[in-house]
TORKOL-4160 file (C-alpha; in steps of 0.2 Angstrom, whole numbers, padded with zeros to 4 digits, m for minus):
53
<pt num="1" X="0202" Y="0042" Z="0233"/>
<pt num="2" X="0197" Y="0056" Z="0246"/>
<pt num="3" X="0209" Y="0068" Z="0239"/>
<pt num="4" X="0203" Y="0065" Z="0221"/>
<pt num="5" X="0184" Y="0067" Z="0226"/>
<pt num="6" X="0189" Y="0084" Z="0235"/>
<pt num="7" X="0198" Y="0090" Z="0220"/>
<pt num="8" X="0183" Y="0086" Z="0208"/>
<pt num="9" X="0171" Y="0093" Z="0221"/>
<pt num="10" X="0181" Y="0110" Z="0221"/>
<pt num="11" X="0182" Y="0110" Z="0202"/>
<pt num="12" X="0163" Y="0107" Z="0200"/>
<pt num="13" X="0159" Y="0120" Z="0213"/>
<pt num="14" X="0170" Y="0133" Z="0204"/>
<pt num="15" X="0161" Y="0129" Z="0188"/>
<pt num="16" X="0144" Y="0130" Z="0197"/>
<pt num="17" X="0148" Y="0147" Z="0204"/>
<pt num="18" X="0154" Y="0154" Z="0187"/>
<pt num="19" X="0140" Y="0147" Z="0176"/>
<pt num="20" X="0124" Y="0150" Z="0185"/>
<pt num="21" X="0108" Y="0153" Z="0177"/>
<pt num="22" X="0105" Y="0137" Z="0166"/>
<pt num="23" X="0100" Y="0119" Z="0170"/>
<pt num="24" X="0118" Y="0113" Z="0168"/>
<pt num="25" X="0124" Y="0123" Z="0183"/>
<pt num="26" X="0110" Y="0116" Z="0194"/>
<pt num="27" X="0116" Y="0098" Z="0189"/>
<pt num="28" X="0134" Y="0103" Z="0193"/>
<pt num="29" X="0129" Y="0110" Z="0209"/>
<pt num="30" X="0120" Y="0094" Z="0214"/>
<pt num="31" X="0134" Y="0083" Z="0208"/>
<pt num="32" X="0147" Y="0093" Z="0218"/>
<pt num="33" X="0136" Y="0093" Z="0234"/>
<pt num="34" X="0135" Y="0074" Z="0232"/>
<pt num="35" X="0154" Y="0072" Z="0230"/>
<pt num="36" X="0157" Y="0083" Z="0245"/>
<pt num="37" X="0146" Y="0072" Z="0256"/>
<pt num="38" X="0153" Y="0056" Z="0249"/>
<pt num="39" X="0171" Y="0062" Z="0253"/>
<pt num="40" X="0166" Y="0067" Z="0271"/>
<pt num="41" X="0158" Y="0050" Z="0273"/>
<pt num="42" X="0173" Y="0041" Z="0267"/>
<pt num="43" X="0184" Y="0051" Z="0278"/>
<pt num="44" X="0173" Y="0047" Z="0293"/>
<pt num="45" X="0173" Y="0028" Z="0289"/>
<pt num="46" X="0192" Y="0028" Z="0288"/>
<pt num="47" X="0194" Y="0037" Z="0304"/>
<pt num="48" X="0182" Y="0025" Z="0313"/>
<pt num="49" X="0193" Y="0011" Z="0306"/>
<pt num="50" X="0208" Y="0019" Z="0313"/>
<pt num="51" X="0200" Y="0021" Z="0330"/>
<pt num="52" X="0196" Y="0002" Z="0331"/>
<pt num="53" X="0214" Y="m0003" Z="0328"/>
C-alpha cells in the first residue's frame, strides 16, 4: 500500500512539474501532496506497531 502511494505520488509530482500554469496542475499538486503525507502517516503507524511488538 505504501509503495503504491509513493509511486502514484511520484507520477503526479512529475506531471505537476511538467504541466504548470493551469488549474489542473494545481489540483494535481494538492493531490500529490496529500498522497505523500498519507504515505508518511501510514509508514509512521506501521513503525509504531512494530515497536510495540
